[in-house]
N, C-alpha and C positions, 0 to 999 in steps of 0.2 A: 501339469499338476494333477492332482486324484482327488475324488470324492470317495471319503471312507463312511459307511454306514453301519456305526457298531455300539448300539445301548449301553454295554458294559463297559464302565470308565476303565478296567486294569486290562482288557482285551484293546480295547480304544488304543491307552497309551502304548501299549505294546508294537501294534500294527503300526500307528504312526511312524514311531520309531525303525521299525524293520524296512517300511517303504520308503521313508526319508525323503529329501526334496519336499515339495511343497503339497501339503496334505491338508484338504479341507474335511477335518473331522466332525460329524454330527451323531446325535445319538436318538434324535426324535423325527418322526416320518416328517412332519411339517417342515422341518429344517432342511430335511433332503429332498422335498418337492420345492422349497424356495429356490435350494442351490441350482438345482436343474433348470431351474428358469432365468435364475439371474446369472448363470455361466454356461451359455449355450456352447461355447468352445471345447469344455473340458471332455477329455477322450476317455476316461477310466472312470468307472465308478465299483467300489470295492465294498462288498457284503460280509462284513465279519460273523464269528462262528454264532453271536446270540441275536443275530438280525433275522427276523422270520423268514423262511422260505419263501413262503407264500408273497411276502413282499418283493422279495429279489425278483420270483419269476414273473411278478406284474410288471414291475418296471423294464424288465428285459423284454418283455413282449410289447409292450408300448413303446418303448424307445427305438426297437429294431425298426419300427416304420417311421418313427420322427426323426430319428437321428440315427441312421445308421452306422456312422463312424465312431459313435460311442460304445466302449466296450464294457461290458460288466463280468465282475470277477466272483464267483460265490464261493465262500471259504465256509468250512465245516467241521466240525470235531468228529464226527464219524460220516463219510460219504458211503453210501450204499448206490446200488444198480437204479433203484428206482428214481432216487433225488439225481444222478448224475443225467437220467433218460428224460425227466420232467425240465431241468435245467438247460440240455440242449435243444429240447423242444421249441423252449420260451425264448431262446435266442443269448442264453449266457455261454458268453466265449471259453469261461475256463472255471472247472469246478475242482478246488484241491483241499487238500488236509489242511487246516489252520496250524497245526501244529509243525508242520513242514517249512522251514524258513525258506529254505532254497525252492523250493515247489512254489511258493506264494511269491517270491520275487520271480522267478521266471514265468509263471503265467502271466504277472503283470506288464513285465517286458515283452513277452509275445503278444499281448492285446494292444499294447501301444504301438508295436510294430505295425500291426493289421490297421490300426486307426490312422495311422502315417501315409498306409498306402493307398486307403480308400479315399483320403483328403488329398492326395497326390502331395503331401507336405516333406518337404526336406527337414530332417529332425535340425534343429537350430542350435547354433552354438551357445552355450550358457553364458549368460553376460552376469557379471557381480549383480547381486541383489542390491537395491537401491535401499537407503537406510531411512526410515520413517522419522518424522520429526516428532519430538517429544515435549507434549504440552503438560506441565506439573502444576495441580492446582494446589495451594496451601494457603492456610490461614493460621493465625496463631492464637486463636481463640474458638472453642467451639460453639456452634450455634450461628456463625455466619453464613450459613449456606453454600459453604465450600463443596458438598457433595453433591448437592442440587445443581450447581454449575457446572461442576465435571461432568455429571449424566448429561445434560442439555448439550455441554459443549461437543461430547461426544457424537450425540446424534446431528447435530448442524453441519462438523467437519466430515461426516460419512455424505451427507447431502444426498439422501435417498439411496445410497448405494453406489454413487460414481465415485466416491473414493474409499478403502478399507479403511478402520479405524478401530482399535484395539483399546478397551478401556480399562485399567487395572487398577485394583482396589489394593492399594497399599496401607490402607488403616488395619493392619493386621488383626488388630486384637478386637474393635469395635467396627468393622467394616460396615456402611450402609447401601452400599450399591446394589446389592442383590436382591434385598426387600424393597429398596425404592424401584427397582425394575421389575418387581413381582418374580425372580430368577429362581429356580431349586437350585439349591446348593450341593447339587451331585457331585461337583468337583470342581478344583480352583488349584490355586497357588499352593497350598498346603499338600498336596499328592507329588508335589516335586521334592519335597524333603529326602525321599528315599532315595531318588535318582538325583541327586545334587551334582555329581561328579560324570553326567552325561547328559545334561539339558542341552536341547537342542530345539530348533524351531519346531520339528514334527513332534517331540513329545509335548512341547508347550502347546501346540495347535491342538492336540487332544484334550487339551484341558481348558479349552475355551466354552465359553457359554454362547450362543448365538442371541443377539435381542432383535434385531433390526435390521434391514438390510445395509451392508456394510460396517454394522457394528457388532464387533465379538468382545466378549468380557471377561478378564480374569479374575475370579472374585475370592474374594478373601476369606479364611480360615472362620470355621462356624464358632470357634472359642478360643478365649484367649490362651489356653495351653499349646494349641496346635503353631499359635502365633510366636511363641516363644523358640520354636524350632528352625524360624527363618531367619537366617542371618543377613549380613551384607553381601557377602559373597555369593548366596542363593538370588539374593535380588539383582545384581550385578548380571549374573548368567540369566537371569528370566528377562531383562531388560535388551540385554542383548539379542538375544532369541526373536523376541517379539517385534523388535525395530525391523527385523529383515521380512516382516511376513505382512506391513500395512503402511499406508501414506502419514498416517498419524499415530501417535500412542498418547493418550490422555491419562495421566495418573491422579486418582483420588488419594490424599495423604491424613494421616491424623494431624491432630492440632498440636503438635509438637515435633521437636527433632528426635528421629532416631537413625540408628545407623541405616537401616532402611531408605528412610527418608533423604540422608544425606549423600547416598549413592545415586539414589533418583537425581537429585538435584545437580550432581556435580555431571551427568550427560543428557541435561534438560536444555533444551532448544528456545524453552519460551516459560517463564515462571510467571504462573498468574497467581499474584497475592489479593486475597479478598479479605475485607474490612467491611464493618457495619458502623453508621455512624454513631458511635458511643466512646465515651474516654478509654473504658478498658481495652475493648477491641483494637483501638487506635494506636493506644501505647504498646500494647503487645506486639502490634505489628510493627511497630517503628523499630522494638529490640530486635525481632526476626529479619530486619532487612539489615540492621547492624550488623547481624550475625553473618548473615550472607555476604557481607562486604567483607568481614574479617576472613571468610573463606576463599574469597577472589572469584566469588559469583556476582559481578558486577551489574550494574544497572543498566546495561546495553540490552539484555533479553528480557527485562522485568516489565511486566504490566501489572499494575494497582486497581482493583477494580473495588468499586463502592457498592455494596448491594443494600437493598433496601434504603436507596440514595435520597427517597424523596420525603424521607420519615421528618416529622416537625419535632425535633429534639434539643433545639437551642442552637446547633452547631451549623455555619455558614460552611460554602465551599472552602472558603480561605482560610477558615479557622481547621477545617481538615488535612487539606495541604501543608499549613504551618506545622501541625502535630506531627502529620508524616515525613515531611520534608521532600516531598515527592508530589508530582501533580496526578492527577487521577486520570487514568486511560480509560475509562468505562463506567458509567452509571449505571444500576440496575434497581427499577423503581418496587417498592413493596406492593403488594398483592395478596389478598386472602386465596384467589384462585391457586397459586403456587402450591400452599399444603393441601390443598383440595386433591390438584393433580398429584402430588405425592403419595397422597392415602391412596389413590386410584391404582397406582404403580406405571402411572405414565408420564415422562417428561413434560413439562409444560409445553415447549415447542414441537411436541407431537398432540398433546391434549386441544390448544389453542394457538395455533402458527401463528395467527394474527395478535394477539394478544401484543401490549407494550413490553409487558418482561421478556416474552420470546422473540421481538423486535431487537430488543438491546442485547441481548445474548447472541442472537444471530449477528448481530452487525459488529460484535467481538469477534466472533469466529472467524467471519468472512474478512475482516477490515484488519485490526492490532494483530491479531494472532497468525492470521495467515501470512502478514507483511514482516511481521518478527522472524516468522519461522523461516521463509522465502531469503531473509537476509543473512541466516546465520553461515552457511555453508563453511567454507573454508578455514573463514576466520573463528568461527567458533570452534575449530577441528586443532587449530593452530592453539588457541589459548587453552584447551583442555589437555593437549599435549605439554604443553609448557606448565601447567599445574601439577600435572602427574610427575613430571620429572624432577619438581622442587619437593617432591613428597618424600 
């Protein structure tokens, strides 16, 4: 794998596609520093042309002592003798012209070979990438807490960085994931529109925004106009790419069926359907479940979650299950601490890990969702192939 530090998103996307393979692309120094700590075995760091030279030299000088096997490659739009001299003195292995694609690839290959020799490692035979389990969170009515649940589930499933999770905001017109996590919308899924014919893991990775250890986010467009250009085919390509780079993909959706949502649901391992204990929300979810049944997206990978389940609104658990014609798989209590955490830009599982809401979400992630995802395997692949063949 390669760490790419490039603040400019156009350069970042270009270089990630050029380098190919597994590239961790970041644009903030704090994210670079986090990756250097979280990924102690990474053999290569590439500094793009917009990265400050001083930062590249400082990292090279520091890592030369701490991690001799880590190679640093510096890319510049214009190379002069002074920069070359400073780079070599600091421990940069290669300094090349960023516009010369062949030179960039060659420099990275040479650096990786040096790293392999220093560690005594034999280049491994590439194994087929494992596909991430996809968890799609859907509700048939706005205001049920769908986005709140999706963001918190992503953090829980990452387990402090022990697993990689990609959180995808497919509420393309009015996505809230970015604002709920206080992420700057510098890049996101809308940047893939111009490259729809060559979407690959490297390109998508360059457009992810890091949130926490193990959690990367593909943000929704900032406005409805951009959302209109993202069609079903692009969503399919994006999900095919992100599921090769994570253990879990968590998808947040709008409160209605779109072509993009249907594409996501069709490749989903676990459908998490969210409702609140009020008749309109329950009625809409029942209709949505009927729709899923008609599409052949059966009940065996479906989890129904009741949010604000302890609200005293005159409906018993039996009443709710009778309306939904389904049992409830998860109960999340109501609490004013949840909107307070949202307004602070921190998921409740981060803000208050021992809170009853946090415990309920963590139990859902580690219990029902993990079990459902683990049980999909070949059975899910065969069912999906059968649906595709009948269309």
